[in-house]
C-alpha positions in Angstrom: -1.3 18.9 19.0 -2.5 16.5 21.5 -3.1 13.0 19.9 -5.8 10.3 21.7 -5.5 7.1 21.0 -8.6 4.3 22.1 -9.0 0.8 22.0 -7.1 -1.3 19.8 -4.9 1.3 18.4 -4.1 2.2 22.1 -2.9 -1.6 22.7 -0.8 -1.5 19.4 0.9 1.7 19.8 1.2 1.3 23.7 0.2 4.4 24.9 -3.3 6.5 25.1 -2.1 9.7 24.5 1.1 11.9 23.0 1.9 15.3 22.0 3.1 15.7 18.5 4.2 18.9 17.0 3.5 20.0 13.2 4.8 23.5 11.6 1.8 23.9 9.2 -1.8 22.6 8.9 -2.3 19.1 7.2 -4.8 16.7 6.7 -5.4 13.6 9.1 -4.2 11.2 6.1 -0.9 13.3 6.1 -0.8 13.3 9.8 -1.3 9.3 9.8 1.7 9.4 6.9 4.0 11.1 9.3 3.0 9.0 12.4 3.6 5.7 10.3 7.3 7.1 10.0 7.8 6.8 13.7 8.2 3.0 14.2 6.3 0.1 12.7 3.8 0.0 15.9 2.1 3.2 14.0 2.6 1.3 11.0 0.6 -1.6 12.4 -2.1 0.5 14.2 -2.5 2.8 11.1 -2.5 -0.1 8.2 -6.2 -0.1 7.3 -7.4 3.7 7.3 -10.7 2.7 6.4 -11.5 0.9 9.6 -10.7 3.9 11.5 -12.7 7.0 12.8 -11.1 10.6 13.6 -12.2 13.6 15.9 -10.6 16.7 16.0 -11.6 18.8 19.2 -14.7 16.2 20.0 -15.9 16.4 16.6 -16.3 13.5 14.1 -14.5 14.6 10.9 -13.3 12.9 7.9 -9.4 12.4 6.8 -9.6 15.2 4.4 -9.9 17.4 7.3 -7.0 19.8 7.9 -5.8 20.2 11.2 -3.0 22.5 13.3 -0.5 22.1 16.1 -3.3 23.6 18.4 -5.9 20.9 17.8 -6.5 17.4 19.9 -6.9 14.8 17.4 -8.6 11.5 18.3 -8.1 8.0 16.6 -10.3 5.1 17.2 -12.2 2.1 15.5 -15.8 2.4 14.3 -18.3 2.6 17.5 -20.6 -0.6 17.1 -23.2 -1.5 19.2 -24.8 -4.9 20.2 
């Protein structure tokens, strides 16, 4: 799957995208748990899931959304205006 990181997530992790392989479908929450096992940068980036938004294939979703290896998953902070 293709994973995209935006804003402060990109800054903390140090990349804007990466490819990640999963064998079975899983929820966004489970994917975050796997990513956090990679290294401390991911632990820091995903420390507070309540301050994150998710999109799968360009559609906003909840953390319970199931994803597969063929999906594009994006992580970003909540959008605010001003």
